[in-house]
C-alpha angles and dihedrals in degrees: 000000000000123000088248092055091045089054092049091047092050091048092048092050091046091051092048091048091049090052095045099043099071092046094047090047090052092049094048091047089061087071130217120326112272133201117249129187153141138183115277092177117065077029114242122222092244093053096041092052095043126095085260092059095084115200091356090070089065096057120115094252093051092047089051091048092053090047090051087051090060092260094303112138121224093251091149095053089152096056102070096127138135124207130228098012095128096185095317091115097139093048096046104036110062126224114270091027102071095116093053095041086233090293119140092213089064100035093121090070090068095066111130102235137141096212103067113139103273143186123230113231136179118241112246093010128132111257132197110203117204109216110185117216139166105210127023117248134168118250147112127272117209121191124201128183121202115257124261108278095036112161112213092195090074131063117278110255132181089248087065090065129067117251091245129045118249089223137023130186124187126203099342119187120260106239112194104317099335149053115241107214116192120203143151115243122227112263098216102071129101132170127012121350141156122245103208117199126194119189111190110192118218095189093051134030092246131111121193126210130195142170121212115186113219136180126209112205122248135180115284111262094016127110126246127224090278093053098249125134121270095222113127127247130208112287137202135191108293099227141357086231089067091061092052095049107041093160091064092050095067121097121242135190121261116225089241091058097257117130113249118221124201105213091223088076088067128108128238116226115226125194131200092215123128118282091234115111112264126237113278099040116147106206102124126099136047121293118258092212135041129222126226116244132242137036133255094248092052091052091051091052091048092050090050092051091050091052092051092049093051090049090054092050092049092049091051092050091050093048092050092049091054093057 
């Protein structure tokens, strides 16, 4: 190879490296791909009020939540996660901010309202929760149901939840795009409650939090365990996911003889109340925990771009060496 060609080759490689370095640095700064997720059935507040929530996103409660968020929609409904909690949930996440995980970006989910989109469940039935996720990770899911007498007109506090979860699932398999979590619901609840789910990853430092509003039927005209009337309210389909997976929405029999209920057969309560946040909301103050940025799909795209770029650089080097 002549000195002239060696000079051109060196210049070409230097130019390619100068072009590639900023992009590769940007890609590496995004960090490793992380798992993201949230319940879509029973539908969580974050998913219902996101652009993926369909008609549920237009309910009064969701409009109020977006307003409380400064007008920011819950586009990243699967990214409500807090790092380095390691089981210290009650010490890290403050009262009144359980649904947001203490994160300012999700503060609208903490509004104290009784008209959040909800899923109707049967006391004592078997339930299969659909927990959407992007990348499989090991970890433990813990499900809590608010105590009898829970008042949805006030902020959700740790004292509203039992000390121990009513169900716990460790390292479930990711089937398709979701975890299917089977559990038996408590039999002593009526009226409106919150199904609170904590997913503590063991392969990452993240813990995910979510609130799914649920309603247990009661006789018309009676009062539930919170003292509210049993009269029904207008309902809508619980989740767009239910329409795309009709096979999962059918009930099946449990081996022990208990009926199994797929949460996607539930109903979402819709209110005609004003979109303004109601009294008792707890959205002020700085978060005590910070979320990690990005989504799994974005990391996958970034990784693909990096691979293509490296392949181009390698091909150029090989071509120059052959000259």
